[in-house]
C-alpha positions as CSV (number, residue, x, y, z in Angstrom):
1,M,12.8,92.1,122.7
2,R,13.7,89.1,120.6
3,N,11.2,87.7,118.1
4,W,8.5,85.5,119.7
5,V,5.9,83.2,118.3
6,I,2.9,82.7,120.5
7,G,0.5,79.8,120.1
8,T,-2.9,79.1,121.4
9,A,-4.0,75.8,122.9
10,G,-7.1,74.3,124.4
11,H,-10.3,72.3,123.8
12,I,-12.6,73.2,120.9
13,D,-14.8,76.3,121.5
14,H,-12.9,77.4,124.6
15,G,-12.3,80.8,123.1
16,K,-8.9,80.6,121.4
17,T,-9.9,82.5,118.2
18,T,-11.9,85.0,120.3
19,L,-8.9,85.6,122.4
20,V,-6.7,86.3,119.3
21,K,-9.3,88.7,117.9
22,M,-9.6,90.6,121.2
23,L,-5.8,91.0,121.4
24,T,-5.1,91.8,117.7
25,N,-8.5,92.8,116.3
26,I,-8.0,90.1,113.6
27,D,-10.3,87.1,113.0
28,T,-8.2,84.1,112.3
29,D,-11.2,82.0,111.3
30,N,-10.6,82.8,107.7
31,L,-12.0,79.7,106.0
32,K,-15.6,79.5,105.0
33,E,-15.9,76.1,106.5
34,E,-14.5,77.4,109.8
35,K,-17.1,80.1,109.8
36,E,-19.8,77.6,109.3
37,R,-18.6,75.2,111.9
38,G,-17.6,77.8,114.4
39,M,-14.3,76.2,115.1
40,T,-10.7,76.5,113.8
41,I,-9.8,73.8,111.2
42,D,-6.5,75.1,109.9
43,L,-3.9,77.4,111.3
44,G,-4.7,81.0,111.7
45,F,-2.2,83.9,112.1
46,A,-2.2,87.4,113.5
47,P,0.3,90.0,114.5
48,L,0.4,91.4,118.0
49,L,2.1,94.8,118.4
50,T,4.3,95.5,121.4
51,P,4.6,98.8,123.2
52,D,8.1,99.3,121.7
53,G,6.8,98.9,118.1
54,N,7.8,95.3,117.6
55,T,5.5,92.6,116.3
56,I,4.8,89.2,117.9
57,S,3.3,86.4,115.8
58,I,0.3,84.6,117.2
59,I,-0.8,81.3,115.8
60,D,-4.3,80.2,116.5
61,V,-4.3,76.4,116.3
62,P,-7.3,74.1,116.1
63,G,-8.7,72.3,119.1
64,H,-10.8,69.6,117.6
65,E,-9.2,66.2,117.9
66,K,-9.7,65.4,114.2
67,F,-7.5,68.4,113.3
68,I,-4.7,67.6,115.7
69,K,-2.1,67.4,113.0
70,N,-2.6,71.1,112.4
71,M,-2.2,71.7,116.1
72,V,1.2,70.0,116.0
73,A,2.1,71.9,112.8
74,G,1.3,75.2,114.6
75,A,3.3,74.2,117.6
76,K,6.4,74.0,115.4
77,G,8.4,77.0,116.3
78,I,6.1,78.2,119.1
79,D,8.0,79.7,122.1
80,F,5.1,80.7,124.3
81,V,1.6,79.4,124.7
82,L,-1.8,80.9,125.8
83,F,-3.5,77.8,127.1
84,L,-7.3,78.4,127.3
85,I,-9.7,76.6,129.6
86,A,-13.3,77.7,129.4
87,A,-14.8,78.2,132.8
88,D,-18.2,76.6,131.9
89,D,-16.7,73.4,130.4
90,G,-13.6,73.1,132.6
91,I,-10.9,70.6,131.7
92,M,-11.8,68.6,128.6
93,P,-10.2,65.7,126.6
94,Q,-8.4,68.1,124.2
95,T,-7.2,70.1,127.2
96,I,-5.3,67.1,128.4
97,E,-4.1,66.2,124.9
98,H,-2.9,69.6,124.1
99,K,-1.1,69.7,127.5
100,E,0.7,66.5,126.6
101,I,1.6,67.6,123.1
102,L,3.0,71.0,124.3
103,K,5.1,69.1,126.9
104,L,6.4,66.6,124.2
105,L,7.2,69.5,121.9
106,G,9.1,71.4,124.6
107,V,6.9,74.4,124.9
108,N,7.3,75.3,128.5
109,K,6.6,79.0,128.8
110,G,3.1,80.5,128.8
111,I,0.0,81.6,130.5
112,L,-3.1,79.6,131.6
113,V,-6.2,81.6,130.5
114,L,-9.6,81.0,132.1
115,S,-12.1,82.2,129.5
116,K,-15.9,82.7,129.7
117,I,-15.8,83.5,133.4
118,D,-18.9,85.7,132.9
119,L,-20.8,82.4,132.4
120,V,-20.0,80.9,135.9
121,S,-20.0,81.9,139.5
122,D,-17.0,83.0,141.5
123,S,-17.1,79.7,143.4
124,R,-16.9,77.8,140.1
125,V,-13.8,79.8,139.1
126,S,-12.1,79.0,142.4
127,E,-13.1,75.3,142.0
128,L,-11.7,75.2,138.5
129,K,-8.4,76.9,139.6
130,A,-7.9,74.1,142.1
131,E,-8.7,71.5,139.5
132,I,-6.2,73.1,137.1
133,S,-3.5,73.2,139.8
134,Q,-3.9,69.5,140.3
135,T,-4.0,68.6,136.6
136,F,-1.0,70.8,135.7
137,S,1.0,69.8,138.8
138,D,3.6,67.6,137.0
139,G,6.2,70.3,137.3
140,Y,6.2,71.3,133.6
141,F,3.5,74.0,133.8
142,N,4.0,75.0,137.5
143,D,5.3,78.5,136.5
144,F,2.3,79.4,134.3
145,P,0.3,82.3,135.8
146,I,-3.5,82.0,135.6
147,V,-5.5,84.9,134.1
148,E,-9.3,85.3,133.9
149,V,-10.9,86.8,130.8
150,S,-14.3,87.5,129.5
151,S,-15.4,88.6,126.0
152,K,-17.7,91.0,127.8
153,D,-14.8,92.6,129.7
154,S,-12.2,94.3,127.4
155,L,-10.2,95.3,130.4
156,S,-9.5,91.6,131.2
157,Y,-7.8,91.2,127.8
158,K,-5.9,94.4,128.4
159,N,-4.6,92.8,131.6
160,L,-3.7,89.7,129.7
161,Y,-1.9,91.7,127.1
162,N,0.2,93.5,129.8
163,L,1.1,90.1,131.4
164,I,2.1,88.7,128.0
165,I,4.5,91.6,127.4
166,S,5.9,91.4,131.0
167,E,6.5,87.6,130.7
168,L,8.1,87.9,127.3
169,N,10.4,90.7,128.4
170,S,11.6,88.6,131.4
171,F,12.3,85.7,129.1
172,S,14.0,87.9,126.5
173,N,16.4,89.1,129.2
174,S,17.4,85.5,130.0
175,E,20.4,84.3,128.2
176,K,18.7,80.9,127.8
177,Y,16.2,82.4,125.5
178,N,18.6,84.4,123.3
179,F,19.7,81.9,120.7
180,E,21.2,81.9,117.2
181,T,21.3,79.2,114.5
182,S,23.8,79.0,111.7
183,S,21.2,77.8,109.2
184,F,17.8,78.9,108.0
185,R,14.8,76.6,108.0
186,L,11.1,77.1,107.2
187,D,8.7,74.2,107.6
188,I,6.1,75.1,105.0
189,D,2.5,75.2,106.2
190,K,0.8,77.2,103.4
191,I,1.4,77.6,99.6
192,Y,0.0,80.4,97.5
193,S,0.2,81.3,93.8
194,P,-1.3,84.7,93.2
195,K,-1.7,85.6,89.6
196,G,1.3,87.5,88.3
197,V,3.3,87.0,91.5
198,G,4.6,83.4,91.3
199,T,5.1,81.0,94.2
200,I,4.7,82.0,97.8
201,V,5.3,79.8,100.8
202,S,4.7,80.6,104.5
203,G,5.8,79.3,107.8
204,T,7.7,80.1,111.0
205,S,11.3,81.0,110.4
206,I,14.2,79.4,112.3
207,G,17.3,81.4,111.5
208,N,17.7,84.5,109.4
209,I,17.4,85.0,105.6
210,K,17.6,87.9,103.2
211,K,16.0,88.9,100.0
212,N,17.9,87.3,97.0
213,D,19.4,84.6,99.1
214,S,19.4,81.1,97.7
215,L,17.9,78.1,99.6
216,T,17.1,74.5,98.9
217,I,13.6,73.0,99.1
218,F,13.2,69.4,100.3
219,P,12.4,66.6,99.4
220,Q,12.6,68.1,95.8
221,N,16.2,69.0,96.5
222,Q,15.6,72.1,94.3
223,K,17.5,75.3,94.5
224,V,15.3,78.4,94.8
225,K,15.9,82.1,95.2
226,I,14.1,84.5,97.5
227,K,12.5,87.2,95.4
228,A,10.6,88.9,98.1
229,I,9.8,88.6,101.8
230,Q,6.7,89.6,103.8
231,V,6.2,89.6,107.6
232,H,2.6,90.1,108.6
233,G,1.8,91.7,105.2
234,K,4.7,94.1,105.1
235,E,7.5,93.9,102.6
236,V,10.9,93.5,104.3
237,E,14.5,92.9,103.2
238,E,15.2,90.3,105.8
239,V,13.4,87.9,108.1
240,F,14.7,87.0,111.5
241,S,14.5,83.8,113.5
242,H,11.0,83.1,115.0
243,Q,9.0,85.3,112.7
244,R,5.9,84.3,110.8
245,C,6.8,85.1,107.2
246,A,5.8,84.6,103.5
247,L,8.5,84.1,101.0
248,N,8.1,84.6,97.3
249,I,10.4,82.0,95.7
250,S,11.6,81.4,92.1
251,N,12.6,78.4,90.1
252,I,9.7,76.2,91.3
253,N,6.0,75.9,90.6
254,A,3.5,76.1,93.5
255,K,1.9,72.8,92.3
256,D,5.2,71.0,92.9
257,I,5.3,72.0,96.6
258,A,3.3,70.4,99.4
259,R,2.6,71.3,103.0
260,G,5.4,69.8,105.1
261,N,8.1,70.5,102.6
262,I,11.2,72.2,104.1
263,L,12.9,75.3,102.8
264,T,16.4,75.5,104.2
265,S,20.0,76.6,103.8
266,N,21.1,73.3,105.3
267,T,21.9,71.2,102.3
268,S,22.7,68.1,104.4
269,L,19.1,67.5,105.4
270,V,18.5,63.7,105.2
271,C,15.6,62.1,103.2
272,T,15.1,58.6,104.5
273,K,12.5,55.9,105.3
274,I,14.3,54.7,108.4
275,L,15.1,56.9,111.5
276,D,16.2,56.2,115.0
277,V,14.4,58.2,117.7
278,L,14.2,58.8,121.4
279,F,10.6,58.1,122.6
280,S,9.0,60.3,125.3
281,K,6.1,58.8,127.2
282,I,2.9,60.7,128.0
283,S,1.5,60.9,131.5
284,T,-0.3,57.6,131.2
285,D,3.2,56.1,131.1
286,K,2.3,53.6,128.4
287,I,4.8,52.4,125.8
288,P,3.3,51.4,122.4
289,K,3.8,47.8,121.3
290,N,6.5,46.6,118.9
291,N,5.4,47.0,115.2
292,T,2.6,49.4,116.1
293,K,1.3,51.2,113.0
294,I,1.7,54.9,113.6
295,R,1.2,58.4,112.2
296,L,4.1,60.8,112.8
297,N,3.4,64.5,112.9
298,I,6.7,66.3,112.5
299,G,7.3,69.8,111.4
300,T,4.2,70.7,109.4
301,A,3.8,67.3,107.8
302,E,2.2,64.0,108.6
303,Y,3.6,60.6,107.7
304,Y,2.7,57.0,108.2
305,G,4.7,53.9,109.1
306,K,5.4,51.6,112.0
307,L,7.7,51.6,115.1
308,K,10.2,48.9,115.8
309,Y,11.8,48.0,119.1
310,L,15.6,48.2,119.3
311,K,15.6,46.4,122.7
312,D,13.5,43.7,124.2
313,E,13.1,45.7,127.4
314,Y,13.2,49.4,128.3
315,S,14.1,51.1,131.5
316,D,15.0,54.8,131.2
317,D,15.9,55.8,127.6
318,I,13.5,54.3,125.0
319,F,15.0,54.0,121.5
320,F,12.6,53.2,118.6
321,Q,13.3,52.8,115.0
322,L,10.6,54.2,112.8
323,I,10.0,52.5,109.4
324,M,8.1,55.0,107.2
325,D,5.9,54.3,104.2
326,E,7.5,57.1,102.2
327,Y,10.6,59.2,102.4
328,I,10.7,61.8,105.1
329,C,13.2,64.7,105.2
330,I,14.6,65.3,108.7
331,D,17.5,66.5,110.6
332,F,19.2,65.7,113.9
333,D,17.0,66.6,117.0
334,D,13.8,67.2,115.0
335,I,10.9,66.6,117.4
336,G,7.5,65.1,116.5
337,I,4.4,63.4,117.9
338,L,3.4,59.8,117.5
339,R,-0.2,58.8,117.2
340,S,-1.7,55.4,116.5
341,L,-2.9,54.9,113.0
342,A,-6.2,53.2,113.7
343,Q,-7.7,55.3,116.6
344,S,-5.4,58.3,116.3
345,E,-4.6,57.9,119.9
346,L,-1.7,60.0,121.3
347,L,1.2,57.7,121.9
348,G,4.0,60.0,122.8
349,G,6.7,62.3,121.4
350,I,10.0,61.6,119.6
351,R,13.3,63.3,119.1
352,V,15.3,62.3,116.0
353,L,18.6,60.9,117.2
354,N,19.8,59.3,114.0
355,P,18.5,60.4,110.6
356,N,21.1,58.2,108.9
357,A,19.6,55.0,110.5
358,V,20.0,51.5,109.0
359,S,17.9,48.5,109.6
360,T,19.3,46.4,112.5
361,K,18.3,43.6,114.8
362,K,17.1,44.1,118.3
363,N,19.6,44.3,121.2
364,N,22.5,45.3,118.9
365,A,24.9,46.5,121.6
366,K,27.1,48.4,119.2
367,Y,24.2,50.2,117.6
368,L,22.6,51.0,120.9
369,K,25.9,52.5,122.1
370,K,25.9,54.8,119.1
371,L,22.4,56.0,119.9
372,N,23.6,56.7,123.5
373,Y,26.4,58.8,122.0
374,L,23.9,60.7,120.0
375,L,21.5,61.1,122.9
376,N,24.2,62.5,125.2
377,K,25.9,64.5,122.4
378,K,29.2,63.2,123.7
379,I,31.3,60.5,121.9
380,N,34.2,58.6,123.3
381,F,36.3,58.7,120.1
382,S,38.8,56.2,121.4
383,E,36.1,53.7,122.4
384,Y,34.2,54.2,119.2
385,L,37.2,53.8,116.9
386,L,38.4,50.7,118.7
387,E,35.0,49.1,118.2
388,E,34.9,50.1,114.6
389,G,38.1,48.0,114.1
390,Y,39.1,50.0,110.9
391,F,39.8,53.4,109.4
392,V,37.0,55.9,109.8
393,S,36.5,58.9,107.6
394,I,36.6,62.2,109.5
395,Q,33.9,63.7,107.3
396,N,31.7,60.6,107.7
397,L,32.2,60.7,111.5
398,K,31.1,64.4,111.5
399,K,28.0,63.5,109.4
400,E,27.1,60.4,111.5
401,F,27.3,62.2,114.8
402,N,26.3,65.8,113.7
403,L,29.6,67.2,114.7
404,K,31.1,70.5,113.5
405,D,34.7,69.7,114.6
406,I,36.5,66.7,116.0
407,D,39.1,67.3,118.7
408,I,41.4,64.3,119.3
409,S,44.4,66.4,120.5
410,K,44.3,64.6,123.9
411,E,43.6,61.1,122.5
412,S,47.0,59.4,122.6
413,D,45.7,56.1,121.2
414,I,44.2,57.6,118.0
415,L,46.2,58.0,114.8
416,L,45.3,60.8,112.5
417,F,46.1,60.7,108.7
418,S,45.0,64.2,107.7
419,D,45.9,63.9,104.0
420,E,43.6,60.9,103.7
421,D,41.0,62.5,106.2
422,L,41.1,59.3,108.2
423,L,41.2,58.2,111.9
424,I,42.1,54.8,113.4
425,H,42.7,53.4,116.8
426,K,46.4,52.4,117.3
427,N,45.3,48.9,118.3
428,N,43.4,48.5,115.0
429,F,46.3,49.9,113.1
430,E,48.6,47.3,114.7
431,K,46.2,44.6,114.0
432,I,45.9,45.4,110.3
433,K,49.7,45.7,110.1
434,C,50.0,42.2,111.6
435,E,47.5,40.7,109.2
436,I,49.3,42.2,106.2
437,S,52.7,41.0,107.6
438,L,51.3,37.5,108.0
439,Y,49.8,37.5,104.5
440,L,53.1,38.7,102.9
441,D,55.2,36.3,104.9
442,N,53.1,33.4,103.6
443,F,53.3,34.8,100.1
444,H,57.1,35.1,100.2
445,K,57.4,31.5,101.4
446,Q,55.2,30.2,98.6
447,N,56.7,32.5,95.9
448,P,60.3,33.0,96.8
449,L,61.2,34.5,93.4
450,S,58.4,37.1,93.4
451,N,59.2,40.6,94.4
452,G,55.9,40.7,96.4
453,V,52.2,41.2,96.0
454,S,50.9,44.0,93.7
455,S,49.7,47.0,95.6
456,A,46.3,46.8,93.9
457,T,45.9,43.3,95.3
458,I,46.8,44.4,98.9
459,N,44.5,47.4,98.7
460,N,41.7,45.2,97.4
461,I,42.1,42.6,100.2
462,F,42.7,44.9,103.1
463,F,41.4,48.4,102.2
464,N,38.3,48.0,99.9
465,N,40.4,49.2,96.9
466,L,41.5,52.4,98.7
467,N,45.2,53.1,98.3
468,L,46.0,52.9,102.0
469,I,49.0,50.5,102.0
470,K,51.1,53.6,101.7
471,L,50.2,54.4,105.3
472,F,52.3,51.4,106.4
473,S,55.5,52.4,104.6
474,E,57.6,52.0,107.8
475,V,56.8,48.3,107.8
476,F,56.5,47.4,104.1
477,K,58.3,48.5,101.0
478,E,56.9,49.1,97.6
479,V,59.0,48.6,94.5
480,D,57.6,49.1,91.0
481,G,54.0,48.5,92.3
482,F,54.9,45.4,94.4
483,I,54.6,45.2,98.2
484,S,56.9,43.1,100.3
485,L,58.1,42.9,103.8
486,K,60.8,45.5,104.6
487,N,63.6,43.0,105.0
488,F,62.6,40.7,102.1
489,K,65.2,40.0,99.4
490,V,65.1,37.4,96.6
491,K,67.8,34.8,97.2
492,L,68.6,32.5,94.3
493,S,69.5,28.9,95.0
494,K,72.3,27.1,93.1
495,D,69.8,25.6,90.7
496,E,68.0,28.8,90.2
497,K,71.2,30.7,89.4
498,K,72.0,27.9,86.8
499,M,68.6,28.3,85.2
500,K,69.0,32.1,85.1
501,D,72.3,31.6,83.1
502,E,70.5,29.2,80.8
503,I,67.7,31.7,80.0
504,F,70.2,34.5,79.4
505,F,72.1,32.2,77.0
506,I,69.0,31.4,75.0
507,L,67.9,35.1,74.7
508,K,71.4,36.3,73.9
509,K,71.5,33.7,71.1
510,E,68.2,35.0,69.7
511,K,69.4,38.6,69.9
512,F,66.7,41.0,68.6
513,N,64.4,38.2,67.6
514,G,63.7,37.1,71.2
515,I,61.3,34.2,72.0
516,N,57.7,34.2,70.9
517,K,54.9,33.2,73.2
518,K,54.3,29.8,71.4
519,D,57.9,28.7,72.0
520,L,57.7,29.9,75.5
521,D,54.7,27.7,76.3
522,N,56.8,24.7,75.6
523,L,59.7,25.9,77.7
524,F,57.3,26.7,80.6
525,K,56.6,23.0,81.0
526,N,59.8,23.1,83.1
527,R,58.5,24.6,86.4
528,L,62.0,25.9,87.3
529,F,62.3,27.6,83.9
530,K,58.9,29.2,84.3
531,N,59.6,30.5,87.8
532,M,63.0,31.9,86.9
533,F,61.7,33.4,83.6
534,M,58.9,35.2,85.5
535,Y,61.4,36.4,88.1
536,L,63.6,38.0,85.3
537,L,60.5,39.4,83.6
538,N,59.2,41.0,86.9
539,N,62.6,42.5,87.5
540,K,62.8,43.9,83.9
541,F,65.9,41.8,82.9
542,I,63.5,40.6,80.3
543,I,60.8,42.7,78.7
544,E,57.7,41.9,76.6
545,I,57.1,43.8,73.3
546,G,54.3,42.8,71.0
547,E,54.3,38.9,70.9
548,I,58.0,38.4,71.8
549,F,60.2,38.4,74.9
550,I,63.7,39.9,74.7
551,L,66.5,40.9,77.0
552,N,66.1,44.5,78.1
553,G,69.6,45.1,76.8
554,F,68.6,44.3,73.2
555,Y,65.7,46.7,73.4
556,K,68.0,49.5,74.6
557,E,70.4,48.6,71.8
558,A,67.6,48.9,69.2
559,L,66.7,52.3,70.6
560,T,70.3,53.4,70.4
561,Q,70.6,52.3,66.8
562,L,67.4,54.3,66.0
563,N,68.7,57.5,67.7
564,I,72.0,57.2,65.8
565,F,70.1,56.9,62.5
566,F,68.0,60.0,63.3
567,N,71.2,62.0,63.9
568,N,71.6,62.0,60.1
569,H,68.1,61.4,58.8
570,D,64.6,63.1,59.3
571,K,62.7,59.8,58.8
572,I,63.1,56.1,58.7
573,T,61.2,53.3,56.8
574,L,60.5,49.8,58.0
575,A,63.0,48.4,55.6
576,Q,65.7,50.8,56.8
577,F,65.1,49.8,60.4
578,R,65.1,46.1,59.5
579,N,68.5,46.5,58.0
580,L,69.7,48.3,61.1
581,L,68.8,45.3,63.3
582,N,69.5,42.7,60.7
583,C,66.2,41.0,61.5
584,S,63.0,40.0,59.7
585,R,60.4,42.6,58.6
586,K,58.0,41.1,61.2
587,I,60.4,41.6,64.1
588,A,61.4,45.1,63.0
589,L,57.7,46.1,62.9
590,I,57.2,44.8,66.4
591,Y,60.0,47.2,67.6
592,L,58.7,50.2,65.7
593,E,55.1,49.7,66.9
594,E,56.5,49.5,70.5
595,F,58.4,52.8,69.9
596,D,55.2,54.3,68.5
597,K,53.3,53.2,71.7
598,N,56.0,54.7,73.9
599,K,55.9,58.0,71.9
600,V,59.5,57.6,70.7
601,T,58.4,57.6,67.0
602,K,55.3,58.7,65.1
603,K,54.1,56.9,62.0
604,I,53.3,59.0,58.9
605,D,52.2,57.2,55.8
606,D,54.9,54.5,55.2
607,Y,57.7,56.1,57.3
608,R,58.3,57.2,60.9
609,V,59.7,60.4,62.4
610,L,60.8,61.2,66.0
611,F,57.9,62.0,68.2
612,S,57.7,65.7,69.2
């Protein structure tokens, strides 16, 4: 038999705690206040042994309406319910409310238990059974068998025990109820700190965990280690899915943990104030109003906030956005209960569709389509990428839609760039290509002497500073960091060729001295001179060193003279290099400092040596 967690449900004082005691011989009313009031306030737990030696966990949840959050906390992880209805009281307000909550939380296996039958007549029992059949006739609880028990008749509880084992065995043999999960999660419902032991947390396990394994506790985002494990008071090396357990954890103090915190191996849990949810109505079929202030019971925690409509009108699927007062840590498909803040009225249930929600206006068609993808757990990648209009990160897509893998092998209109971890629809790729082509074409017309636009500028304008222009290499070319159209070439006019010759003449005349920036400012007053000079500079016919511009050939000649000198010498002084170039001390220093910068030479005291 797989591990099972059984929960009790029913109105206050209908015999839930008595039933647990009769089945397990354990009194789950373990608080002094519970003893005094005669009702369960917090969760109670007890082990139920099976004939084959396994242990079933039973959670006794409170029935009083003021303690409904504990009832929801107890229902987290419950597989099977013992739903009690006292024969003397019959169906009461919390009977209906617990029925609605179990339905909203998806607990659809169990037994209806008629308690206290010794207090009523046989005709009353028959009448109550008919009433129950009508009340529970919505299809969800139709398969629940009805069993009669009395605290004065121990055999009635023996019969109930046998039915429980029979029902659980039949479900265990069903493939539907044999499930595994890749990650571990424990929604903490109790925290202890016994002297000399450290921090202990308890809850119902989802997934398996072993002693000495490491987990993360949220919202603290704190790494902890499992020092010891107990299941129903017994030390074990491993806890399996759907077991009540207590974990002794290290690296965190008990006072830093609160009920509702989550201990998990899933490090991608989202902590947010905004979440998109699918709303499930209760039997009254009412939908809460927009901006209703709510309390959300989810996992073992309670949060406050308000709900926001995402559509003006709803027909089938009801999508709400919950705006919480504080951060809440959640995962995809977490389920919870909504209650009104003022009257604590049950409003309905929710399933988390999108823990990565963002604030949006009502009737946002694109946003609603995304929620439909999440609801149906099926995404049309081609349609989605086309609407996105841009590159989409594969990792972000997996995170956004809770996907383990993305298969686009049959999607002929999607382009995959695996090195960049990006997807894009072919139509969007072509659109971006056309936009860049138009931009470059206009640039070439306005700047005919320029080699193109810097790749940094293109990536800034079109790709949010990501280096993605390289993905368009079939259409554009990149030379020395400048992007141009593939077929673009600079073509000099007659006047431009003449100006080019004039600039060469001036710089050849100046030799190693070049032109300083101050003189160049005067020459730049001639627009044609400036344009042609910049063309020669961008194409490295002219280079800038220090505060002068020289022909590239003179720089190479100076480097050659330096290397010839070092063939016969170990070092060179500024004066020696000045004599080599036959220039001023100031010009010689500009060259040497450029050589130092380019790691050709290295300055030591008042001389230089070759860099090594």
